DSSP file (Angstrom, degrees, kcal/mol; ACC not computed):
  #  RESIDUE AA STRUCTURE BP1 BP2  ACC     N-H-->O    O-->H-N    N-H-->O    O-->H-N    TCO  KAPPA ALPHA  PHI   PSI    X-CA   Y-CA   Z-CA
    1    1 A M              0   0    0      0, 0.0   170,-0.1     0, 0.0     3,-0.1   0.000 360.0 360.0 360.0 122.5    0.0    0.0    0.0
    2    2 A D        +     0   0    0      1,-0.2    28,-2.9   169,-0.1     2,-0.5   0.667 360.0  52.1-102.0 -21.0    1.6    3.3   -1.2
    3    3 A N        +     0   0    0     25,-0.2     2,-0.3    26,-0.2    25,-0.2  -0.968  69.6 112.0-127.3 120.2   -1.2    5.8   -0.3
    4    4 A F  E     -A   27   0A   0     23,-2.2    23,-3.0    -2,-0.5     2,-0.5  -0.979  53.4-118.7-168.8 171.3   -2.8    6.1    3.1
    5    5 A V  E     -Ab  26  93A   0     87,-2.2    89,-2.3    -2,-0.3     2,-0.3  -0.961  23.9-146.7-126.0 112.7   -3.2    8.3    6.2
    6    6 A A  E     -Ab  25  94A   0     19,-2.6    19,-2.2    -2,-0.5     2,-0.4  -0.585  23.7-170.3 -76.4 139.6   -2.0    6.8    9.5
    7    7 A I  E     +A   24   0A   0     87,-2.6    89,-0.4    -2,-0.3     2,-0.3  -0.975  15.2 178.0-135.9 144.6   -4.2    8.0   12.4
    8    8 A D  E     -A   23   0A   0     15,-1.9    15,-2.3    -2,-0.4     2,-0.3  -0.979   6.8-165.7-146.5 136.6   -4.0    7.9   16.1
    9    9 A F  E     -A   22   0A   0     -2,-0.3     2,-0.4    13,-0.2    13,-0.2  -0.906   6.4-156.3-114.8 147.7   -6.3    9.2   18.9
   10   10 A E  E     -A   21   0A   0     11,-1.8    10,-3.0    -2,-0.3    11,-1.2  -0.933  18.3-145.7-112.7 147.5   -5.7    9.6   22.6
   11   11 A T  E     -A   19   0A   0     -2,-0.4     8,-0.2     8,-0.3    44,-0.2  -0.843  15.6-146.3-118.7 153.6   -8.7    9.8   24.9
   12   12 A A  S    S-     0   0    0      6,-2.7    36,-2.9    -2,-0.3    40,-0.3   0.759  83.6  -7.6 -83.6 -28.4   -9.4   11.6   28.1
   13   13 A N  S    S-     0   0    0      2,-0.4     5,-0.1    34,-0.2    34,-0.1  -0.753  92.6 -72.2-151.6-167.0  -11.5    9.0   29.7
   14   14 A F  S    S+     0   0    0     -2,-0.2     2,-0.4    -3,-0.1    33,-0.0   0.504  94.6 104.0 -83.5  -2.5  -13.2    5.6   28.8
   15   15 A A  S >  S-     0   0    0      1,-0.1     3,-1.9    29,-0.1    -2,-0.4  -0.660  71.5-139.6 -75.3 130.1  -15.8    7.3   26.6
   16   16 A Q  T 3  S+     0   0    0     -2,-0.4    92,-0.3     1,-0.3     3,-0.2   0.774 101.4  58.9 -63.3 -24.6  -14.8    6.7   22.9
   17   17 A S  T 3  S+     0   0    0     90,-0.2     2,-0.8     1,-0.2    26,-0.8   0.534  79.6  93.7 -79.8  -4.6  -15.9   10.2   22.0
   18   18 A S    <   +     0   0    0     -3,-1.9    -6,-2.7    24,-0.2    -5,-0.2  -0.081  51.9 161.3 -85.2  39.0  -13.4   11.7   24.5
   19   19 A V  E     +A   11   0A   0     -2,-0.8    -8,-0.3    -3,-0.2    24,-0.1  -0.390  13.1 174.8 -60.7 130.1  -10.7   12.2   22.0
   20   20 A C  E     +     0   0A   0    -10,-3.0    20,-2.5     1,-0.3     2,-0.3   0.469  64.2  16.1-118.5  -6.9   -8.2   14.7   23.4
   21   21 A S  E     -AC  10  39A   0    -11,-1.2   -11,-1.8    18,-0.3     2,-0.4  -0.966  59.8-161.9-159.2 154.4   -5.5   14.6   20.7
   22   22 A V  E     -AC   9  38A   0     16,-2.1    16,-1.9    -2,-0.3     2,-0.4  -0.997   0.8-167.1-138.9 141.5   -5.1   13.4   17.2
   23   23 A G  E     -AC   8  37A   0    -15,-2.3   -15,-1.9    -2,-0.4     2,-0.4  -0.997   6.4-174.9-127.1 134.7   -2.1   12.6   15.0
   24   24 A L  E     -AC   7  36A   0     12,-2.9    12,-2.3    -2,-0.4     2,-0.4  -0.988   7.1-169.4-127.2 138.2   -2.2   12.1   11.3
   25   25 A V  E     -AC   6  35A   0    -19,-2.2   -19,-2.6    -2,-0.4     2,-0.5  -0.988  15.6-147.7-126.8 122.0    0.7   11.0    9.0
   26   26 A I  E     -AC   5  34A   0      8,-2.5     7,-2.7    -2,-0.4     8,-1.2  -0.781  11.9-169.4 -95.4 124.7    0.1   11.3    5.3
   27   27 A V  E     +AC   4  32A   0    -23,-3.0   -23,-2.2    -2,-0.5     2,-0.4  -0.961   7.8 176.6-116.5 120.8    1.9    8.7    3.1
   28   28 A K  E >  S- C   0  31A   0      3,-2.5     3,-1.9    -2,-0.5   -25,-0.2  -0.987  70.2  -6.5-126.5 132.1    1.8    9.3   -0.7
   29   29 A D  T 3  S-     0   0    0     -2,-0.4   -26,-0.2     1,-0.3    -1,-0.2   0.852 130.9 -55.8  52.2  37.7    3.6    7.1   -3.2
   30   30 A G  T 3  S+     0   0    0    -28,-2.9     2,-0.4     1,-0.2    -1,-0.3   0.481 117.8 104.1  80.7   3.5    5.2    5.2   -0.3
   31   31 A E  E <  S-C   28   0A   0     -3,-1.9    -3,-2.5   -29,-0.3     2,-0.6  -0.927  76.5-116.6-121.0 141.7    6.8    8.3    1.3
   32   32 A I  E     +C   27   0A   0     -2,-0.4    -5,-0.2    -5,-0.2     3,-0.1  -0.658  40.8 167.8 -71.6 119.8    5.7   10.2    4.4
   33   33 A V  E     -     0   0A   0     -7,-2.7     2,-0.3    -2,-0.6    -1,-0.2   0.606  54.7  -8.7-112.3 -17.0    4.9   13.7    2.9
   34   34 A D  E     -C   26   0A   0     -8,-1.2    -8,-2.5     2,-0.0     2,-0.3  -0.985  52.9-156.0-168.4 169.1    3.1   15.5    5.7
   35   35 A N  E     -C   25   0A   0     -2,-0.3     2,-0.3   -10,-0.2   -10,-0.2  -0.967   2.9-156.0-151.9 169.0    1.6   15.3    9.2
   36   36 A Y  E     +C   24   0A   0    -12,-2.3   -12,-2.9    -2,-0.3     2,-0.3  -0.990  10.8 177.4-149.1 139.8   -0.9   16.9   11.4
   37   37 A Y  E     +C   23   0A   0     -2,-0.3     2,-0.3   -14,-0.2   -14,-0.2  -0.997   6.7 162.6-144.0 141.2   -1.3   17.1   15.2
   38   38 A S  E     -C   22   0A   0    -16,-1.9   -16,-2.1    -2,-0.3     2,-0.2  -0.973  33.3-127.4-155.2 146.0   -3.8   18.8   17.5
   39   39 A L  E     -C   21   0A   0     -2,-0.3     2,-0.3   -18,-0.2   -18,-0.3  -0.564  31.9-156.4 -77.8 157.3   -5.0   18.8   21.0
   40   40 A I        -     0   0    0    -20,-2.5    27,-0.2    -2,-0.2    25,-0.1  -0.999  22.5-117.8-140.8 138.1   -8.8   18.6   21.3
   41   41 A R        -     0   0    0     25,-2.5    27,-0.5    -2,-0.3   -22,-0.1  -0.689  48.4-127.3 -72.6 116.5  -11.3   19.6   24.0
   42   42 A P        -     0   0    0      0, 0.0   -24,-0.2     0, 0.0   -22,-0.1  -0.208  11.0-113.8 -72.9 156.5  -12.8   16.2   24.9
   43   43 A V  S    S+     0   0    0    -26,-0.8   -24,-0.2     1,-0.3     2,-0.1  -0.971 112.6  31.3-128.7 114.9  -16.5   15.2   25.0
   44   44 A P  S    S-     0   0    0      0, 0.0     2,-1.7     0, 0.0    -1,-0.3   0.569 102.0-138.0 -71.5 154.6  -17.3   14.5   27.8
   45   45 A N        +     0   0    0     -2,-0.1     2,-0.3    -4,-0.1    -2,-0.1  -0.538  63.1  94.6 -92.1  74.9  -14.7   17.0   29.1
   46   46 A Y        -     0   0    0     -2,-1.7     2,-0.4   -28,-0.0   -34,-0.1  -0.971  62.8-127.0-151.2 157.8  -13.1   15.2   32.1
   47   47 A Y        -     0   0    0     -2,-0.3     2,-0.4   -34,-0.1   -34,-0.2  -0.897   8.8-143.3-112.0 136.6  -10.0   13.1   32.5
   48   48 A N     >  -     0   0    0    -36,-2.9     4,-2.5    -2,-0.4     5,-0.2  -0.801  21.4-130.0 -90.0 136.6   -9.7    9.7   34.0
   49   49 A A  H  > S+     0   0    0     -2,-0.4     4,-2.2     1,-0.2     5,-0.1   0.866 107.4  53.6 -58.4 -36.8   -6.5    9.2   36.0
   50   50 A R  H  > S+     0   0    0      2,-0.2     4,-1.5     1,-0.2    -1,-0.2   0.927 109.8  46.2 -66.3 -43.8   -5.7    6.0   34.1
   51   51 A C  H  > S+     0   0    0    -39,-0.2     4,-2.8     1,-0.2     5,-0.4   0.923 113.0  50.3 -64.0 -43.7   -6.0    7.6   30.7
   52   52 A S  H  X S+     0   0    0     -4,-2.5     4,-2.3   -40,-0.3    -1,-0.2   0.876 106.8  55.4 -62.2 -36.1   -3.9   10.6   31.8
   53   53 A A  H  < S+     0   0    0     -4,-2.2    -1,-0.2    -5,-0.2    -2,-0.2   0.853 112.7  43.5 -63.6 -33.9   -1.2    8.2   33.2
   54   54 A V  H  < S+     0   0    0     -4,-1.5    -2,-0.2    -3,-0.2    -1,-0.2   0.948 128.2  23.6 -76.5 -51.4   -1.0    6.6   29.7
   55   55 A N  H  < S-     0   0    0     -4,-2.8    -3,-0.2   -44,-0.2    -2,-0.2   0.548  93.7-128.8-100.8  -6.3   -1.0    9.7   27.5
   56   56 A G     <  +     0   0    0     -4,-2.3     2,-0.3    -5,-0.4    -4,-0.1   0.597  64.8 127.7  74.9   9.4    0.3   12.4   29.9
   57   57 A L        +     0   0    0     -6,-0.3     2,-0.3   -46,-0.1    -1,-0.2  -0.726  29.4 169.6-102.5 151.8   -2.6   14.7   29.1
   58   58 A C    >>  -     0   0    0     -2,-0.3     3,-1.7    -3,-0.1     4,-1.0  -0.881  52.7 -83.4-146.2 176.8   -4.9   16.5   31.5
   59   59 A S  H 3> S+     0   0    0      1,-0.3     4,-2.4    -2,-0.3     3,-0.3   0.817 122.5  64.6 -58.6 -31.3   -7.6   19.2   31.5
   60   60 A L  H 34 S+     0   0    0      1,-0.2    -1,-0.3     2,-0.2     4,-0.3   0.821 103.2  49.9 -60.4 -28.1   -4.9   21.9   31.8
   61   61 A D  H <4 S+     0   0    0     -3,-1.7    -1,-0.2     1,-0.1    -2,-0.2   0.813 124.0  25.4 -77.8 -30.7   -3.7   20.8   28.3
   62   62 A T  H >< S+     0   0    0     -4,-1.0     3,-1.5    -3,-0.3    -2,-0.2   0.474  86.9  97.4-119.8  -2.7   -7.1   20.8   26.6
   63   63 A D  T 3< S+     0   0    0     -4,-2.4    -3,-0.1     1,-0.3    -1,-0.1   0.864 101.5  33.1 -56.9 -34.6   -9.3   23.3   28.4
   64   64 A D  T 3  S+     0   0    0     -4,-0.3    -1,-0.3    -5,-0.2    -2,-0.1   0.278  97.5 114.6-102.5   9.5   -8.5   26.0   25.8
   65   65 A A  S <  S-     0   0    0     -3,-1.5   -25,-0.1     1,-0.1    -3,-0.1  -0.407  74.3 -96.9 -77.9 157.5   -8.1   23.5   22.9
   66   66 A P        -     0   0    0      0, 0.0   -25,-2.5     0, 0.0    -1,-0.1  -0.291  41.0-104.5 -68.9 158.9  -10.4   23.6   19.9
   67   67 A E    >>  -     0   0    0    -27,-0.2     4,-2.0     1,-0.1     3,-0.7  -0.413  37.7 -98.4 -79.7 161.5  -13.4   21.3   19.8
   68   68 A F  H 3> S+     0   0    0    -27,-0.5     4,-3.4     1,-0.2     5,-0.3   0.852 117.1  57.6 -52.9 -46.0  -13.4   18.3   17.5
   69   69 A P  H 3> S+     0   0    0      0, 0.0     4,-2.0     0, 0.0    -1,-0.2   0.896 110.6  45.0 -56.6 -37.9  -15.4   19.7   14.5
   70   70 A D  H <> S+     0   0    0     -3,-0.7     4,-1.9     2,-0.2    -2,-0.2   0.913 115.5  47.0 -69.0 -42.6  -12.8   22.6   14.1
   71   71 A V  H  X S+     0   0    0     -4,-2.0     4,-2.7     2,-0.2     5,-0.2   0.936 113.0  48.2 -63.5 -45.9   -9.9   20.2   14.5
   72   72 A W  H  X S+     0   0    0     -4,-3.4     4,-3.0     1,-0.2     5,-0.3   0.883 108.6  53.9 -66.6 -37.0  -11.3   17.7   12.0
   73   73 A T  H  X S+     0   0    0     -4,-2.0     4,-1.8    -5,-0.3    -1,-0.2   0.930 112.7  44.2 -59.6 -44.0  -12.0   20.4    9.5
   74   74 A E  H  X S+     0   0    0     -4,-1.9     4,-1.7     2,-0.2    -2,-0.2   0.901 114.4  49.5 -66.3 -42.0   -8.4   21.5    9.7
   75   75 A A  H  X S+     0   0    0     -4,-2.7     4,-2.2     1,-0.2    -2,-0.2   0.933 112.0  47.3 -63.7 -46.6   -7.1   17.9    9.6
   76   76 A V  H  X S+     0   0    0     -4,-3.0     4,-2.9     1,-0.2    -1,-0.2   0.865 106.9  57.5 -65.6 -35.5   -9.2   17.0    6.6
   77   77 A K  H  X S+     0   0    0     -4,-1.8     4,-0.8    -5,-0.3    -1,-0.2   0.908 108.4  47.3 -59.0 -41.5   -8.1   20.2    4.8
   78   78 A K  H >< S+     0   0    0     -4,-1.7     3,-0.8     1,-0.2     4,-0.4   0.924 112.4  48.7 -65.4 -44.8   -4.5   19.0    5.2
   79   79 A V  H >X S+     0   0    0     -4,-2.2     4,-3.0     1,-0.2     3,-2.0   0.892 103.6  61.5 -62.4 -39.6   -5.3   15.5    3.9
   80   80 A H  H 3< S+     0   0    0     -4,-2.9    -1,-0.2     1,-0.3    -2,-0.2   0.731  88.1  71.9 -62.7 -21.7   -7.2   17.0    0.9
   81   81 A E  T << S+     0   0    0     -3,-0.8    -1,-0.3    -4,-0.8    -2,-0.2   0.793 118.3  18.8 -60.4 -24.8   -4.0   18.6   -0.2
   82   82 A Y  T <4 S+     0   0    0     -3,-2.0    -2,-0.2    -4,-0.4    -1,-0.2   0.717 138.8  28.6-114.6 -36.5   -2.8   15.0   -1.1
   83   83 A F    ><  -     0   0    0     -4,-3.0     3,-1.1     1,-0.1    -1,-0.2  -0.818  60.7-176.8-134.5  90.9   -6.1   13.0   -1.3
   84   84 A P  T 3  S+     0   0    0      0, 0.0     3,-0.2     0, 0.0    -4,-0.1   0.684  82.0  43.4 -67.2 -17.0   -9.1   15.1   -2.3
   85   85 A Y  T > > +     0   0    0      1,-0.1     3,-1.7     2,-0.1     5,-1.5  -0.108  63.9 131.2-122.1  37.8  -11.6   12.2   -2.0
   86   86 A I  G X 5 +     0   0    0     -3,-1.1     3,-1.8     1,-0.3    34,-0.4   0.819  70.0  65.4 -60.7 -30.3  -10.6   10.4    1.2
   87   87 A E  G 3 5S+     0   0    0      1,-0.3    31,-0.7    -3,-0.2    -1,-0.3   0.732  99.3  53.7 -64.3 -21.3  -14.3   10.5    2.3
   88   88 A D  G < 5S-     0   0    0     -3,-1.7    -1,-0.3    29,-0.1    -2,-0.2   0.221 126.2 -98.2 -97.7  14.2  -15.1    8.2   -0.6
   89   89 A G  T < 5S+     0   0    0     -3,-1.8    -3,-0.2     2,-0.2    -2,-0.1   0.686  75.4 145.8  79.7  16.1  -12.5    5.6    0.4
   90   90 A E  S   <S+     0   0    0     -5,-1.5    -4,-0.2     1,-0.2    -3,-0.1   0.907  80.6   1.2 -52.1 -45.7  -10.0    6.9   -2.1
   91   91 A V  S    S-     0   0    0     -5,-0.2    29,-0.4    -6,-0.1    -2,-0.2  -0.972  87.9-116.0-138.2 151.9   -7.3    6.0    0.4
   92   92 A P        -     0   0    0      0, 0.0   -87,-2.2     0, 0.0     2,-0.4  -0.500  13.7-123.2 -89.2 158.5   -7.7    4.4    3.7
   93   93 A F  E     -bd   5 121A   0     27,-3.0    29,-2.3   -89,-0.2     2,-0.4  -0.751  31.1-151.7 -81.5 145.7   -6.9    5.5    7.2
   94   94 A V  E     +bd   6 122A   0    -89,-2.3   -87,-2.6    -2,-0.4     2,-0.3  -0.988  19.6 170.8-124.5 132.4   -4.5    3.1    8.8
   95   95 A A  E >   - d   0 123A   0     27,-2.0    29,-2.0    -2,-0.4     2,-1.0  -0.964  40.8-117.8-137.4 153.5   -4.4    2.5   12.6
   96   96 A H  T 3  S+     0   0    0    -89,-0.4    43,-0.1    -2,-0.3    27,-0.1  -0.849 113.7   9.3 -91.7 104.5   -2.7    0.1   14.9
   97   97 A N  T >> S-     0   0    0     -2,-1.0     4,-1.3     3,-0.1     3,-1.2   0.901  81.0-168.0  77.7  69.3   -5.9   -1.4   16.4
   98   98 A K  H <> S+     0   0    0     -3,-0.6     4,-3.1     1,-0.3     5,-0.5   0.768  78.2  71.2 -58.6 -27.7   -8.3    0.2   14.0
   99   99 A A  H 3> S+     0   0    0      1,-0.2     4,-1.5     2,-0.2    -1,-0.3   0.904 102.7  43.2 -57.1 -41.0  -11.2   -0.9   16.1
  100  100 A F  H <> S+     0   0    0     -3,-1.2     4,-2.4     2,-0.2    -2,-0.2   0.978 119.9  38.7 -68.4 -55.9  -10.2    1.7   18.7
  101  101 A D  H  X S+     0   0    0     -4,-1.3     4,-2.3     1,-0.2    -2,-0.2   0.889 117.6  48.4 -69.2 -40.0   -9.4    4.6   16.4
  102  102 A E  H  X S+     0   0    0     -4,-3.1     4,-2.4     2,-0.2    -1,-0.2   0.917 113.3  48.3 -65.5 -42.4  -12.3    4.0   14.0
  103  103 A N  H  X S+     0   0    0     -4,-1.5     4,-2.4    -5,-0.5    -2,-0.2   0.869 110.3  52.0 -66.3 -36.2  -14.8    3.7   16.9
  104  104 A C  H  X S+     0   0    0     -4,-2.4     4,-2.6     2,-0.2     5,-0.2   0.936 110.2  48.9 -61.3 -47.0  -13.4    6.9   18.5
  105  105 A L  H  X S+     0   0    0     -4,-2.3     4,-1.8     1,-0.2    -2,-0.2   0.924 113.9  45.2 -60.9 -45.9  -13.9    8.7   15.2
  106  106 A K  H  X S+     0   0    0     -4,-2.4     4,-2.2     1,-0.2    -1,-0.2   0.898 112.7  52.4 -64.2 -39.6  -17.4    7.4   14.8
  107  107 A A  H  X S+     0   0    0     -4,-2.4     4,-2.6     1,-0.2   -90,-0.2   0.911 109.9  46.5 -65.3 -43.4  -18.3    8.2   18.4
  108  108 A V  H  X S+     0   0    0     -4,-2.6     4,-1.3   -92,-0.3    -1,-0.2   0.850 110.0  54.0 -72.7 -31.2  -17.1   11.8   18.3
  109  109 A F  H  <>S+     0   0    0     -4,-1.8     5,-2.8    -5,-0.2     3,-0.3   0.933 111.5  46.3 -62.4 -43.9  -18.9   12.4   15.0
  110  110 A R  H ><5S+     0   0    0     -4,-2.2     3,-1.5     1,-0.2    -2,-0.2   0.899 106.7  58.4 -62.8 -41.3  -22.1   11.1   16.8
  111  111 A A  H 3<5S+     0   0    0     -4,-2.6    -1,-0.2     1,-0.3    -2,-0.2   0.821 114.2  37.3 -60.3 -30.7  -21.4   13.3   19.8
  112  112 A Y  T 3<5S-     0   0    0     -4,-1.3    -1,-0.3    -3,-0.3    -2,-0.2   0.298 112.3-119.6-102.5   8.3  -21.5   16.4   17.6
  113  113 A D  T < 5 +     0   0    0     -3,-1.5     2,-0.4     1,-0.2    -3,-0.2   0.912  60.3 152.7  52.7  49.2  -24.3   15.0   15.4
  114  114 A I      < -     0   0    0     -5,-2.8    -1,-0.2    -6,-0.1     2,-0.2  -0.893  52.2-109.0-107.6 135.5  -22.1   15.1   12.3
  115  115 A A        -     0   0    0     -2,-0.4    -5,-0.0     1,-0.1    -1,-0.0  -0.460  34.4-128.7 -63.6 131.4  -22.8   12.7    9.4
  116  116 A Y        -     0   0    0     -2,-0.2    -1,-0.1   -10,-0.0   -10,-0.0  -0.725  17.5-137.3 -87.9 121.6  -20.0   10.2    9.2
  117  117 A P        -     0   0    0      0, 0.0     2,-1.8     0, 0.0   -29,-0.1  -0.241  32.0 -98.4 -68.2 167.1  -18.4    9.7    5.8
  118  118 A D        -     0   0    0    -31,-0.7     2,-0.1     2,-0.0    -2,-0.0  -0.478  53.8-178.7 -89.3  67.6  -17.6    6.3    4.6
  119  119 A Y        -     0   0    0     -2,-1.8     2,-0.3   -31,-0.1   -32,-0.1  -0.429  21.7-133.3 -65.8 136.8  -13.9    6.3    5.6
  120  120 A A        -     0   0    0    -29,-0.4   -27,-3.0   -34,-0.4     2,-0.4  -0.726  23.8-164.2 -87.6 144.6  -12.0    3.2    4.7
  121  121 A F  E     -d   93   0A   0     -2,-0.3     2,-0.3   -29,-0.2   -27,-0.2  -0.984  11.4-170.6-132.5 141.7   -9.8    1.7    7.5
  122  122 A E  E     -d   94   0A   0    -29,-2.3   -27,-2.0    -2,-0.4     2,-0.5  -0.883  17.5-137.4-122.9 160.1   -6.9   -0.8    7.6
  123  123 A C  E  >  -d   95   0A   0     -2,-0.3     4,-1.4   -29,-0.2   -27,-0.2  -0.959  17.7-172.9-129.3 119.0   -5.3   -2.3   10.6
  124  124 A T  H  > S+     0   0    0    -29,-2.0     4,-2.5    -2,-0.5   -28,-0.2   0.766  89.2  61.3 -76.5 -25.0   -1.6   -2.8   11.3
  125  125 A L  H  > S+     0   0    0    -30,-0.6     4,-1.4     2,-0.2    -1,-0.2   0.964 106.6  43.8 -64.2 -50.6   -2.3   -4.7   14.5
  126  126 A L  H  > S+     0   0    0      1,-0.2     4,-0.8     2,-0.2    -1,-0.2   0.902 116.6  47.4 -60.4 -42.4   -4.3   -7.4   12.7
  127  127 A R  H >X S+     0   0    0     -4,-1.4     4,-2.2     1,-0.2     3,-0.7   0.880 106.4  57.1 -67.1 -38.5   -1.7   -7.6   10.0
  128  128 A S  H 3X S+     0   0    0     -4,-2.5     4,-3.0     1,-0.2    -1,-0.2   0.822  99.6  59.9 -64.5 -29.5    1.2   -7.8   12.4
  129  129 A R  H 3< S+     0   0    0     -4,-1.4    -1,-0.2     1,-0.2    -2,-0.2   0.801 109.6  43.3 -67.1 -28.2   -0.3  -10.9   14.1
  130  130 A K  H << S+     0   0    0     -4,-0.8    -2,-0.2    -3,-0.7    -1,-0.2   0.853 117.0  45.1 -82.5 -36.8   -0.1  -12.6   10.7
  131  131 A V  H  < S+     0   0    0     -4,-2.2    -2,-0.2     1,-0.3    -3,-0.2   0.910 129.6  24.4 -73.3 -42.3    3.4  -11.4    9.9
  132  132 A W  S  < S-     0   0    0     -4,-3.0    -1,-0.3    -5,-0.2    -2,-0.1  -0.710  85.2-163.1-123.5  78.4    4.8  -12.1   13.4
  133  133 A P        +     0   0    0      0, 0.0    -3,-0.1     0, 0.0     3,-0.1  -0.285  55.3  20.8 -64.1 147.5    2.6  -14.9   15.0
  134  134 A G  S    S+     0   0    0      1,-0.2    -2,-0.0    -5,-0.2     2,-0.0   0.117  92.5  55.6  80.3 161.6    2.8  -15.3   18.7
  135  135 A G  S    S-     0   0    0      2,-0.0     2,-0.2     0, 0.0    -1,-0.2  -0.185  96.5 -37.4  76.4-170.3    4.0  -12.9   21.3
  136  136 A H        -     0   0    0     -3,-0.1     0, 0.0     1,-0.1     0, 0.0  -0.628  39.2-164.7 -93.2 150.7    2.7   -9.4   22.0
  137  137 A H        +     0   0    0     -2,-0.2    -9,-0.1     4,-0.1    -8,-0.1  -0.040  31.8 149.5-125.7  29.5    1.7   -7.0   19.2
  138  138 A N     >  -     0   0    0      1,-0.1     4,-2.5     4,-0.1     3,-0.3  -0.261  60.0-109.3 -60.3 154.1    1.6   -3.7   21.0
  139  139 A L  H  > S+     0   0    0      1,-0.2     4,-2.9     2,-0.2     5,-0.2   0.893 117.5  50.7 -54.2 -46.4    2.5   -0.7   18.9
  140  140 A D  H  > S+     0   0    0      1,-0.2     4,-1.7     2,-0.2    -1,-0.2   0.863 111.6  48.3 -63.5 -36.0    5.8   -0.1   20.5
  141  141 A I  H  > S+     0   0    0     -3,-0.3     4,-1.8     2,-0.2    -2,-0.2   0.944 115.2  42.7 -69.3 -48.5    6.9   -3.7   20.0
  142  142 A I  H  X S+     0   0    0     -4,-2.5     4,-1.4     2,-0.2    -2,-0.2   0.891 112.1  54.9 -66.6 -39.2    5.9   -3.9   16.4
  143  143 A A  H  <>S+     0   0    0     -4,-2.9     5,-2.9    -5,-0.3     3,-0.4   0.918 106.2  53.1 -58.2 -41.3    7.4   -0.5   15.7
  144  144 A G  H ><5S+     0   0    0     -4,-1.7     3,-1.7     1,-0.2    -1,-0.2   0.904 104.0  54.6 -60.5 -42.4   10.6   -1.8   17.1
  145  145 A Y  H 3<5S+     0   0    0     -4,-1.8    -1,-0.2     1,-0.3    -2,-0.2   0.821 110.4  48.2 -57.9 -30.4   10.5   -4.8   14.7
  146  146 A C  T 3<5S-     0   0    0     -4,-1.4    -1,-0.3    -3,-0.4    -2,-0.2   0.305 123.9-103.9 -96.2   8.5   10.2   -2.2   11.9
  147  147 A G  T < 5S+     0   0    0     -3,-1.7     2,-0.5     1,-0.2    -3,-0.2   0.676  75.8 135.0  82.8  18.8   13.1   -0.1   13.2
  148  148 A Y      < -     0   0    0     -5,-2.9     2,-0.6    -6,-0.1    -1,-0.2  -0.894  49.9-138.3-105.5 128.3   11.1    2.8   14.8
  149  149 A D        -     0   0    0     -2,-0.5     2,-0.9     1,-0.1     3,-0.3  -0.735   9.4-158.8 -86.3 118.7   12.1    4.1   18.2
  150  150 A M    >   +     0   0    0     -2,-0.6     3,-1.2     1,-0.2    -1,-0.1  -0.370  40.9 139.3 -95.7  54.3    8.9    4.7   20.3
  151  151 A T  T 3  S+     0   0    0     -2,-0.9    -1,-0.2     1,-0.3   -11,-0.0   0.732  77.8  46.0 -69.5 -19.1   10.4    7.1   22.9
  152  152 A N  T >  S+     0   0    0     -3,-0.3     3,-1.7     3,-0.1    -1,-0.3  -0.110  82.1 168.4-111.4  34.7    7.2    9.2   22.7
  153  153 A H  T <   +     0   0    0     -3,-1.2     3,-0.1     1,-0.3    -3,-0.0  -0.196  64.8  25.8 -53.7 138.4    4.7    6.3   22.9
  154  154 A H  T 3  S+     0   0    0      1,-0.4     2,-0.6     2,-0.1    -1,-0.3   0.524  86.0 120.6  76.0  12.6    1.1    7.5   23.5
  155  155 A H    <>  -     0   0    0     -3,-1.7     4,-2.8     1,-0.1    -1,-0.4  -0.933  68.8-133.3 -91.8 126.6    1.7   10.9   21.9
  156  156 A A  H  > S+     0   0    0     -2,-0.6     4,-2.1     1,-0.2  -133,-0.3   0.844 101.5  45.7 -55.9 -39.4   -0.8   10.8   19.0
  157  157 A L  H  > S+     0   0    0      2,-0.2     4,-2.5     1,-0.2    -1,-0.2   0.928 113.7  48.8 -71.1 -42.6    1.6   12.0   16.3
  158  158 A A  H  > S+     0   0    0     -6,-0.2     4,-2.4     1,-0.2    -2,-0.2   0.907 113.1  48.2 -60.8 -41.7    4.4    9.7   17.4
  159  159 A D  H  X S+     0   0    0     -4,-2.8     4,-2.3    -7,-0.2    -1,-0.2   0.885 111.3  49.8 -68.1 -38.1    2.0    6.8   17.4
  160  160 A A  H  X S+     0   0    0     -4,-2.1     4,-2.2    -5,-0.3    -2,-0.2   0.881 110.6  50.6 -66.8 -37.1    0.6    7.7   14.0
  161  161 A E  H  X S+     0   0    0     -4,-2.5     4,-2.3     2,-0.2    -2,-0.2   0.922 110.1  49.4 -65.5 -42.9    4.2    7.9   12.7
  162  162 A A  H  X S+     0   0    0     -4,-2.4     4,-2.5     1,-0.2    -2,-0.2   0.920 110.3  51.2 -60.2 -43.7    5.0    4.5   14.1
  163  163 A C  H  X S+     0   0    0     -4,-2.3     4,-2.9     1,-0.2    -1,-0.2   0.891 108.4  51.7 -61.1 -40.2    1.8    3.1   12.5
  164  164 A A  H  X S+     0   0    0     -4,-2.2     4,-2.4     2,-0.2    -1,-0.2   0.922 109.6  49.1 -61.6 -44.7    2.9    4.6    9.1
  165  165 A I  H  X S+     0   0    0     -4,-2.3     4,-1.0     2,-0.2    -2,-0.2   0.916 114.1  46.3 -61.3 -43.3    6.3    3.0    9.3
  166  166 A I  H >X S+     0   0    0     -4,-2.5     4,-2.2     1,-0.2     3,-0.7   0.938 111.9  50.5 -63.0 -48.2    4.7   -0.3   10.2
  167  167 A A  H 3X S+     0   0    0     -4,-2.9     4,-2.2     1,-0.3    -2,-0.2   0.882 104.8  57.2 -60.1 -41.2    2.1    0.0    7.4
  168  168 A K  H 3< S+     0   0    0     -4,-2.4    -1,-0.3     1,-0.2    -2,-0.2   0.827 115.1  38.9 -59.3 -30.7    4.8    0.8    4.8
  169  169 A Q  H << S+     0   0    0     -4,-1.0    -2,-0.2    -3,-0.7    -1,-0.2   0.793 128.8  23.0 -91.9 -29.1    6.5   -2.5    5.7
  170  170 A I  H  <        0   0    0     -4,-2.2    -3,-0.2    -5,-0.1    -2,-0.2   0.566 360.0 360.0-121.9  -7.4    3.7   -4.9    6.2
  171  171 A L     <        0   0    0     -4,-2.2    -3,-0.1    -5,-0.3    -4,-0.1   0.466 360.0 360.0 -97.9 360.0    0.5   -3.8    4.4
């Protein structure tokens, strides 16, 4: 796969709509050509201590952040510079554990009563289980197999970049 957008969300709490940051890495013709990162004011707007411990974010980080519709409009504008028809499945979003990121995206669209486009999704987690059977398939472990250093694990842009590196090698 030569054209895709790697995506990663971090959440503030256990509600799938509580995205508090997003990272996108745009891959065109097999090369990383651009990226996008933003903090997001989560819905619902509270932080669970466990989620904050994982991603390092708290309400102080996002109280003044833009809401999801504004962030997504800006993110999609960036993607459209390379892929004008991503809403029609022109190219897929790729995530490590697509069930999480795709469900977060759908949930936050519902939270804001926005019609959800028919985005295509691919999953590096599922594929990594076929490429490297047995063992653990966490993002940092699989990224390591692909030569990517995850020193910033659970930062949405770093995780999206790791996913892009993995996808370039195994999808």
